[in-house]
C-alpha positions in Angstrom: 85.4 -5.8 -192.1 84.1 -4.6 -188.8 85.5 -2.9 -185.7 89.1 -3.2 -187.0 88.1 -1.3 -190.1 86.2 1.4 -188.2 89.2 1.9 -186.0 91.3 2.4 -189.1 88.8 4.9 -190.5 88.8 6.9 -187.3 92.6 7.0 -187.3 92.7 8.0 -190.9 90.2 10.8 -190.3 92.3 12.2 -187.4 95.4 12.2 -189.5 94.2 13.2 -192.9 94.5 17.0 -192.4 98.3 16.8 -192.6 99.7 17.7 -196.0 96.4 18.1 -197.8 95.2 21.6 -198.5 91.4 21.8 -198.1 90.0 25.2 -199.1 86.4 24.7 -199.8 83.8 27.4 -199.3 80.8 26.6 -197.0 78.3 25.4 -199.6 80.6 24.4 -202.5 78.8 22.1 -204.9 80.2 19.2 -206.9 78.3 17.5 -209.7 77.7 13.7 -209.6 80.2 13.0 -212.5 83.0 14.8 -210.7 82.8 13.0 -207.3 81.6 9.6 -208.5 84.2 9.6 -211.3 86.9 10.4 -208.9 85.9 7.3 -206.9 85.6 5.1 -210.0 88.9 6.4 -211.6 90.9 7.6 -208.6 94.0 5.8 -207.5 94.3 5.0 -203.8 97.6 4.9 -201.9 98.7 1.4 -201.0 99.0 2.2 -197.4 97.2 4.4 -194.8 98.6 7.7 -196.2 95.7 9.6 -197.8 96.2 10.3 -201.5 94.5 13.6 -202.5 92.2 13.6 -205.5 91.4 17.1 -206.7 87.7 18.0 -207.2 86.5 20.8 -209.4 83.5 22.5 -208.0 80.4 23.2 -210.0 81.2 26.9 -210.4 84.5 26.0 -212.0 86.8 26.6 -209.1 89.0 23.9 -207.5 87.4 23.8 -204.0 88.7 20.8 -202.2 90.1 17.3 -202.2 88.7 13.8 -201.9 91.3 11.6 -200.4 91.7 7.8 -200.6 93.8 5.3 -198.8 93.9 1.5 -198.8 93.7 -0.6 -195.7 95.8 -3.7 -195.1 92.6 -5.7 -195.8 92.2 -4.0 -199.2 89.3 -1.6 -198.5 89.5 1.8 -200.2 88.6 4.5 -197.7 87.4 7.7 -199.4 87.3 10.8 -197.1 85.0 13.6 -198.4 85.4 17.3 -197.7 82.6 19.5 -196.6 80.3 20.5 -199.4 77.2 19.5 -201.4 77.6 16.5 -203.6 74.8 16.1 -206.2 73.3 12.7 -207.1 70.6 12.0 -209.6 70.8 8.2 -210.0 70.7 5.1 -207.9 74.4 4.6 -207.5 76.0 1.2 -206.8 78.9 1.6 -204.3 81.6 -1.0 -205.3 82.6 -3.7 -202.9 85.2 -3.0 -200.2 84.7 0.8 -200.3 84.4 3.1 -197.3 82.8 6.5 -197.6 83.5 8.9 -194.8 82.1 12.5 -194.5 83.7 15.6 -192.9 84.0 17.0 -189.5 82.9 14.0 -187.5 79.5 13.8 -189.0 76.1 15.5 -188.6 74.5 13.9 -185.6 74.4 14.6 -181.9 72.4 11.6 -180.7 71.8 13.3 -177.3 69.7 15.8 -179.3 68.8 14.0 -182.6 66.5 16.7 -184.0 69.2 19.4 -183.8 70.5 20.2 -187.3 74.2 20.5 -187.8 76.1 23.4 -189.2 75.7 22.4 -192.8 78.8 24.4 -193.9 80.9 21.9 -192.1 79.2 18.8 -193.4 79.3 16.4 -196.4 75.8 16.5 -197.9 74.6 14.3 -200.8 71.8 16.2 -202.5 69.3 14.6 -204.9 68.8 16.4 -208.2 65.8 14.3 -209.1 62.9 12.7 -207.3 59.5 11.1 -207.4 57.0 13.9 -207.9 54.3 12.1 -209.9 51.8 9.5 -208.6 51.0 7.7 -211.9 54.5 6.6 -213.0 56.3 3.3 -213.2 58.5 3.2 -210.1 58.6 -0.4 -208.9 57.9 -1.7 -212.4 60.4 0.5 -214.2 63.0 -1.3 -216.5 65.9 0.7 -215.2 66.3 1.4 -211.5 69.6 3.3 -212.0 67.7 6.1 -213.8 64.4 5.7 -211.8 65.5 6.0 -208.2 68.0 8.3 -206.5 70.3 7.1 -203.7 72.9 4.5 -202.8 73.1 0.8 -203.2 75.7 -0.7 -200.9 77.7 -3.8 -202.0 79.3 -6.2 -199.6 82.1 -4.9 -197.3 80.9 -1.3 -197.6 80.9 1.3 -194.8 79.2 4.7 -195.0 79.9 7.1 -192.1 79.5 10.7 -191.1 77.4 11.9 -194.1 74.0 13.5 -194.7 71.5 13.1 -197.6 68.6 15.1 -198.8 66.0 13.7 -201.2 63.3 15.6 -203.2 60.5 13.0 -203.5 57.2 14.7 -202.8 54.8 11.8 -203.3 54.7 8.1 -203.0 54.0 6.6 -206.5 50.9 4.4 -206.9 52.9 1.3 -207.7 55.0 1.7 -204.6 52.0 1.2 -202.4 53.2 -2.2 -201.3 56.8 -0.8 -201.1 59.6 -1.8 -203.4 62.1 0.6 -201.9 63.5 3.9 -203.0 65.7 4.0 -199.9 68.4 6.6 -199.4 70.6 3.6 -198.7 69.8 0.1 -199.9 71.7 -3.1 -200.0 71.8 -5.1 -203.2 68.6 -6.8 -204.3 65.6 -6.8 -206.6 64.0 -3.7 -208.0 60.5 -4.9 -207.0 59.4 -6.3 -203.6 59.1 -10.0 -204.6 61.8 -10.4 -207.3 59.2 -11.4 -209.9 59.3 -8.5 -212.4 61.6 -8.9 -215.4 64.8 -9.5 -213.5 65.3 -5.8 -212.7 67.7 -5.1 -209.8 68.4 -2.0 -207.9 71.2 0.3 -209.0 72.1 -2.0 -211.9 73.4 -4.6 -209.4 73.3 -8.3 -209.7 70.5 -8.6 -207.1 72.7 -10.9 -204.9 72.5 -10.0 -201.2 75.1 -7.8 -199.6 77.1 -8.9 -196.5 79.2 -7.0 -194.0 77.6 -3.5 -194.4 78.0 -0.7 -191.9 75.9 2.5 -192.0 76.7 4.8 -189.1 76.2 8.5 -188.1 74.2 9.5 -191.1 71.4 12.1 -191.3 68.5 11.8 -193.8 66.2 14.5 -195.3 67.0 17.2 -192.7 68.6 19.8 -195.0 65.2 21.1 -196.3 63.1 20.0 -193.3 63.1 23.4 -191.5 61.5 24.9 -194.6 59.0 22.0 -195.2 58.0 21.0 -191.6 54.9 23.2 -191.7 53.5 20.9 -194.4 53.8 17.8 -192.2 50.3 16.5 -191.6 48.6 19.3 -193.6 45.3 18.6 -195.2 45.4 18.4 -199.0 41.9 18.7 -200.5 40.9 15.8 -202.8 43.6 13.5 -201.4 41.4 11.2 -199.3 39.2 9.2 -201.7 40.3 5.9 -200.1 37.1 3.9 -200.1 37.4 0.9 -202.4 41.1 0.3 -203.0 40.7 1.1 -206.7 43.4 3.8 -206.7 43.6 4.1 -210.4 40.2 5.8 -210.3 40.3 7.1 -206.7 42.7 9.7 -205.4 44.1 8.1 -202.3 47.1 10.3 -201.6 47.7 10.8 -205.3 48.6 14.5 -204.8 52.1 15.5 -203.7 52.5 16.7 -200.1 55.3 19.0 -201.0 57.7 17.7 -198.4 61.0 17.1 -199.9 62.1 13.7 -198.8 62.9 10.1 -199.9 60.6 7.0 -200.2 62.5 5.1 -197.4 65.4 6.0 -195.2 67.1 2.6 -195.2 65.8 -0.3 -197.2 67.1 -3.9 -197.4 65.4 -5.5 -200.4 64.6 -9.1 -201.1 67.4 -10.7 -203.0 67.8 -13.2 -205.9 69.9 -15.6 -203.9 68.7 -17.8 -201.0 71.5 -16.5 -198.7 69.9 -13.1 -198.6 71.5 -10.2 -196.7 73.6 -10.7 -193.6 75.9 -8.9 -191.1 74.4 -5.4 -191.3 74.9 -2.7 -188.7 72.8 0.4 -188.9 73.6 2.8 -186.1 73.1 6.5 -185.1 70.9 7.2 -188.1 68.5 10.2 -187.9 65.7 10.5 -190.5 63.6 13.7 -190.4 61.0 12.5 -192.9 60.2 9.8 -195.4 57.3 9.3 -197.8 57.1 5.6 -196.8 59.0 3.7 -194.0 61.8 4.9 -191.9 63.9 1.7 -191.8 62.7 -1.5 -193.4 64.5 -4.8 -193.5 62.9 -7.0 -196.1 63.3 -10.6 -197.2 65.8 -13.1 -195.7 68.0 -10.9 -193.4 70.3 -12.5 -190.8 72.5 -11.1 -188.1 71.4 -7.5 -188.5 71.4 -4.8 -185.9 69.7 -1.5 -185.9 70.7 0.6 -182.9 70.3 4.1 -181.7 68.3 5.2 -184.7 65.8 8.1 -184.6 63.1 8.2 -187.3 60.2 10.7 -187.4 57.5 11.9 -189.8 57.1 8.9 -191.9 54.4 8.2 -194.4 54.2 4.5 -193.3 55.7 2.4 -190.5 58.8 3.6 -188.6 60.9 0.5 -187.8 60.1 -2.6 -189.8 61.1 -6.2 -190.3 59.2 -7.5 -193.4 60.3 -11.1 -193.9 57.3 -12.1 -195.9 57.6 -15.9 -196.1 61.5 -15.9 -196.0 62.0 -16.2 -192.2 64.6 -13.6 -191.3 66.4 -14.4 -188.1 68.8 -13.0 -185.5 67.6 -9.4 -186.1 67.8 -6.7 -183.3 66.4 -3.3 -183.0 67.9 -1.6 -179.9 67.7 1.9 -178.3 65.7 3.2 -181.3 63.0 5.9 -181.4 60.1 6.4 -183.8 58.0 9.6 -183.7 54.8 10.7 -185.5 54.6 7.7 -187.8 52.3 7.7 -190.8 51.8 11.5 -190.7 53.0 12.2 -194.3 49.8 10.4 -195.3 47.7 11.7 -192.5 45.3 9.2 -190.8 46.0 6.5 -193.3 48.7 3.9 -192.4 51.8 3.4 -190.2 52.9 2.4 -186.7 56.1 2.9 -184.7 57.2 -0.8 -185.0 55.8 -3.4 -187.4 56.6 -6.9 -188.4 55.4 -8.8 -191.5 56.8 -12.3 -191.1 59.9 -13.5 -189.4 61.7 -16.3 -187.5 63.3 -14.3 -184.7 63.7 -10.7 -183.6 64.6 -8.7 -180.5 63.2 -5.3 -179.7 65.1 -3.7 -176.8 64.5 -0.3 -175.3 62.4 1.1 -178.1 60.7 4.5 -177.8 57.4 5.3 -179.6 55.9 8.8 -179.7 52.6 9.1 -181.6 49.3 11.0 -181.2 46.0 9.4 -180.5 43.9 9.8 -183.7 40.2 10.5 -183.5 39.4 9.9 -187.2 41.8 7.4 -188.9 40.8 6.3 -192.3 39.3 2.8 -192.2 40.6 0.0 -194.4 38.8 0.1 -197.8 35.8 -2.2 -197.9 35.3 -2.4 -194.1 32.9 -0.8 -191.8 33.4 3.0 -192.1 33.4 3.2 -188.3 36.1 0.5 -187.9 39.5 1.2 -186.5 42.1 2.5 -188.9 45.6 1.1 -189.4 47.7 3.9 -188.1 49.1 4.7 -184.7 46.8 2.1 -183.0 49.5 0.6 -180.8 53.3 0.6 -180.4 54.2 -2.9 -181.8 51.9 -4.3 -184.5 52.5 -7.9 -185.8 50.9 -8.3 -189.2 50.3 -11.4 -191.3 49.5 -9.3 -194.3 51.9 -8.7 -197.2 52.9 -12.3 -197.1 53.8 -12.2 -193.4 54.6 -15.8 -192.3 55.7 -16.9 -188.8 57.2 -20.4 -189.0 57.2 -22.9 -186.2 59.5 -21.9 -183.4 59.3 -18.2 -184.2 60.0 -15.6 -181.5 59.5 -11.9 -181.0 61.1 -10.6 -177.9 60.1 -7.2 -176.5 62.5 -6.1 -173.8 61.7 -2.7 -172.2 59.7 0.1 -174.0 58.7 3.7 -173.7 55.3 4.6 -175.2 54.2 8.3 -175.2 52.1 10.9 -177.0 53.9 13.7 -178.8 53.9 15.8 -175.6 55.7 13.1 -173.7 52.7 11.8 -171.7 52.9 8.1 -171.1 50.3 5.7 -172.6 49.3 3.1 -170.1 47.2 -0.1 -170.3 44.7 1.7 -168.0 44.0 4.4 -170.5 44.1 2.1 -173.5 42.2 -1.0 -174.5 42.9 -4.7 -174.5 42.9 -6.0 -178.1 41.3 -5.1 -180.4 42.2 -1.4 -180.7 39.5 1.2 -180.5 39.4 4.8 -181.7 40.9 7.2 -179.2 42.6 4.3 -177.3 45.8 2.4 -177.9 45.8 -1.4 -178.1 47.5 -3.5 -175.4 47.8 -7.2 -175.1 48.5 -9.5 -172.1 51.2 -11.9 -173.0 50.8 -15.6 -172.2 52.0 -16.7 -168.7 55.0 -18.6 -170.2 56.0 -15.5 -172.2 56.1 -12.8 -169.5 52.4 -12.4 -168.6 52.8 -8.6 -169.0 50.3 -6.3 -170.5 52.3 -4.8 -173.4 51.5 -2.3 -176.1 51.4 -4.8 -179.0 48.6 -6.0 -181.2 48.3 -9.1 -183.4 45.4 -8.4 -185.9 45.4 -11.8 -187.4 45.0 -15.0 -185.3 45.6 -17.5 -188.1 49.2 -18.1 -187.1 50.9 -18.9 -183.9 53.2 -16.0 -183.1 55.4 -16.3 -180.0 55.8 -12.9 -178.3 58.0 -12.8 -175.2 58.0 -9.7 -173.1 59.9 -8.3 -170.1 60.1 -4.8 -168.6 63.9 -4.7 -168.6 
């Protein structure tokens, strides 16, 4: 699967109007059982001619058709009409399935914050979400009924769709992040594969391969109503002094912003082969309770390009290899804006790594404010620098982050600004370590570019090879 399949999908979309009567109203709603059952039970044509599958809308009317056609390689291509498609579980998309939304999709990447005309779009709408802090989320026995979203098997493409979650808090046991992505690949339900053999979406936990996610929009449907709550002070939510968050209230109260835990999440897998050949492109995420896009575990040959993530509750663009040495990963032409703001002053940077073998960052844009009163790490000097918006690229050795011999981080071109578009420079920042009111910069070694660059390596216990160039 790859460019040949995408070409087939585009051809199918352009020709699918002929002979299929689509008469859906602008906001027609379909229950999960109706649309997922049609995919599970529907019969595809054996050629590129779309076979219509009648969908009964929630109000009892017949409002549209889902069509399916089979490619010569055996992929089943499901073309969705415009409408709202409810989802209240973490649903495993079967292998060799292609899900395509309506009307060319929701995003104009020349203006990524512009919302589409929702009446023309395919929108998956969560009917359930994480709204309580003290619940089993990472440690639940059944991820299918705990999380809401999609788990993508091997040889799966999702294209031209939107999704809206209704999580309003990050549960306590998801503090180290076990997922809850709108889109996940197959893997473990917890972040280190050690809890009771529970996998996401009822999957086998074996890594997915050949996955394409393109032109999708996340958590924007309600954002115009909720954006006034972004960064708002919630009294009693900032008791973050000791790290004992069973007794302290460190962001234990919901922020009321309807969202998802993570936009896109690749989990650690149960097999050594991990997750490979992933393309994530033209993704827009308006908000997330945790990270924007996080690739975790052993990930190889993955590309994230032309993504726009904003208003996260944690990091924006992340590779978290832990001690599994992901390699040949690229983030290119991506933008992160206002990272960490859903847990104000607490944690999150535009770009973060937590262990890897090799990665390329090319032409990344970071837009964040300079914070005057970030919350310090529990147990440290109360006047110490916080862990949010302190630089553009931050290279952590925490959360198991290991950088094996021969590792490489390449930073090739960057744009670093405040929220008003004013450029941060080394002259108005500080050479490591960071300081309040100033962004951290580091001068690369002479053999690695010798440029002063907006990155920071908090821990010096490992040799991390960071190569930089302006173009």
